[in-house]
Backbone as a ProteinNet text record, in pm:
[ID]
protein_1_A
[PRIMARY]
MNIAKEYLKKQLSNNGFRQSYLEEKVKLDIEYQLEELKKDIQSHKSPEDLIQKVDSIEQYIMSA
[TERTIARY]
2547.6	2569.2	2670	2765.5	2865	2812.4	2885.4	2842.7	2820.8	2911	2898.6	2771.4	2740.9	2619.2	2494.6	2496.1	2381.9	2363.7	2474	2467.9	2413.3	2463.2	2416	2267	2225.3	2083.2	1997.7	2043.9	1970.9	1966.7	2079.8	2085.8	1997	1988	1907.4	1758.2	1718.7	1577.8	1544	1646.8	1629.1	1620.7	1509.1	1486.7	1594	1634.6	1736.2	1868.7	1907.4	2032.6	2024.8	1913.9	1897.3	1908.9	1842.5	1847.8	1990.9	2060.7	2199.7	2290.5	2270.7	2349.6	2330.9	2206.8	2178.6	2231.8	2218.8	2273.3	2424.1	2491.6	2637.3	2677.5	2602.2	2631.1	2618	2512.9	2493.5	2608.5	2644.9	2755.1	2884.3	2916.5	3038.6	3033.1	2917.9	2901.1	2925.5	2870.8	2887.9	3033.9	3096.5	3237.9	3322.8	3293.7	3368	3348.3	3224.5	3195.9	3264.3	3267.9	3335.1	3486.5	3544.5	3688.2	3718.2	3631.2	3648.2	3637.8	3545.8	3530.8	3656.8	3713.3	3837.1	3949.6	3962.6	4066.7	4045.8	3920.8	3891.3	3924.7	3898.8	3932.6	4084.1	4155.6	4301.4	4364.7	4299.8	4354	4301.9	4234.2	4186.9	4092.9	3998.7	3895.7	3814.6	3743.9	3665.6	3551	3511.6	3398.4	3272.1	3250.7	3133.1	3137.3	3255.8	3271	3248.2	3301.5	3286.1	3140	3072.8	2930.5	2850.2	2885	2816	2834.5	2955.1	2979.6	2898.4	2895	2817.4	2669.8	2619.8	2479.8	2451.4	2546.5	2530.9	2523.9	2608	2606.7	2474.4	2427.8	2299.8	2185.7	2184.8	2078.4	2083.1	2203.9	2217.8	2163	2196.5	2149.6	1998	1940	1794.7	1722.7	1787.6	1723.4	1741.6	1836.5	1866.3	1766
2720.1	2790.5	2902.4	2917	3020.8	3157.9	3259.9	3398.3	3428.9	3381.8	3409.4	3347.8	3224.1	3158.8	3231.9	3275.6	3350.4	3482.3	3550.3	3677.8	3657	3555.2	3527.1	3493.6	3413.7	3377.4	3502.6	3593.6	3717.8	3803.4	3814.1	3895.4	3837.8	3705.6	3642.6	3669.4	3716.2	3750.9	3883.5	3959	4083.6	4049.2	4081.1	4042.9	4096.9	4221.3	4280.6	4208.7	4180.2	4108	3967.6	3900.5	3763.7	3758	3852.1	3856.3	3878.1	3972.4	4000.8	3881	3819.5	3702.9	3589.2	3560.7	3451.1	3481	3606.1	3643.5	3624.8	3666.6	3653	3505.8	3425.6	3282.5	3216.7	3249.2	3193.8	3236	3362.4	3413.7	3337.4	3318.1	3247.1	3100.2	3038.4	2898.5	2883.6	2974.5	2968.6	2993.8	3091.3	3118.8	2995.4	2928	2807	2699	2677.6	2576.1	2609.3	2736.4	2776.9	2755.7	2781.2	2756.3	2607	2524	2379.5	2338	2397.6	2368.6	2409.2	2525.3	2569.4	2469.2	2423	2324.5	2196.3	2154.4	2034	2053.4	2170.3	2199.4	2197.2	2260.6	2265.5	2127.2	2039.1	1903.9	1807.1	1862.8	1785.7	1671.9	1702.8	1603.4	1571.3	1463.2	1420.9	1519.2	1531.5	1620.1	1585.3	1457.1	1415.4	1470.3	1464.5	1518.6	1669.5	1737.6	1883.3	1921.5	1849.8	1878	1852.1	1748.2	1718.8	1833.5	1888.8	2002.8	2124.5	2152.4	2266	2245.8	2124	2093.9	2115.3	2075.6	2093	2241.7	2322.6	2467.3	2526.7	2485.8	2534.4	2500.1	2377	2336.4	2418.9	2445.9	2526.6	2666.6	2724.9	2860.8	2863.8	2763.7	2760.1	2741.5	2674.2	2650	2766.2	2855.8	2967.4	3079.2
2030.6	1905.3	1930.6	1840.9	1865.1	1823.5	1856.8	1836.1	1688.5	1602.4	1458.6	1401.3	1441.8	1392.4	1441	1565.4	1619.8	1545	1518.3	1446.6	1305.3	1235.1	1099.9	1101	1195.8	1205.9	1226.1	1310.3	1335.5	1208.4	1139.2	1017.7	906.9	898.8	794.7	812.1	928.3	947.8	878.6	840.1	765.2	616.9	551.8	411.8	317.7	335.8	249.5	262.2	385.2	409.1	350.9	376.2	327.4	175.3	106.4	-40.3	-88.4	-29.1	-67.8	-39.4	74.9	114.2	14	-20.5	-113.5	-253.2	-299	-429.3	-433	-328.1	-322.6	-315.4	-242	-233.2	-370.1	-443	-577.2	-667.6	-660.6	-743.1	-714.5	-587.5	-551.3	-591.6	-577	-618.7	-768.9	-847.8	-993	-1029.8	-966.2	-993.6	-964.1	-854.9	-818.8	-925.2	-966.7	-1067.8	-1200.3	-1237.1	-1360	-1351.4	-1236.5	-1217.6	-1231.1	-1174.7	-1188.7	-1334.9	-1407.5	-1550.1	-1627.1	-1595.9	-1660.7	-1637.6	-1513.8	-1481.2	-1561.2	-1573.3	-1650.7	-1798.2	-1851.4	-1991.3	-2008.8	-1916	-1924.8	-1911.9	-1838	-1820.5	-1926.7	-2026.9	-2142.4	-2104.1	-2017.5	-1983.8	-2108.3	-2104.1	-2220.6	-2246.8	-2372.3	-2403.6	-2324.7	-2300.3	-2223.7	-2080.9	-2019.6	-1884	-1882.6	-1983	-1990.4	-2010.8	-2098.4	-2122.1	-1995.4	-1922.3	-1796.1	-1696.3	-1688.9	-1598.9	-1641.8	-1772.8	-1823.5	-1790.2	-1811.6	-1779.4	-1630.4	-1548	-1403.4	-1366.5	-1428.4	-1403.2	-1450.4	-1567.1	-1618.3	-1523.6	-1473.5	-1380.2	-1252.8	-1204.2	-1082.8	-1105.4	-1219.3	-1250.2	-1260.3	-1325.4	-1342.5	-1208.5	-1113.4	-984.1	-887.1	-918.9	-826.8	-841.1
[MASK]
++++++++++++++++++++++++++++++++++++++++++++++++++++++++++++++++

């Protein structure tokens, strides 16, 4: 295991760090999904595809 992975594993044992890390990961995941949705809208994807992406984002948010 490399040094960065060992350090992250050690930091994740700290509840405060773990909570902040997971919140930031969720935030970045949602931002990425929203950017993909914007690109799909700009490229005139079908309404069905767009609704599927929105549903996917909603499911992710509900599971987070």
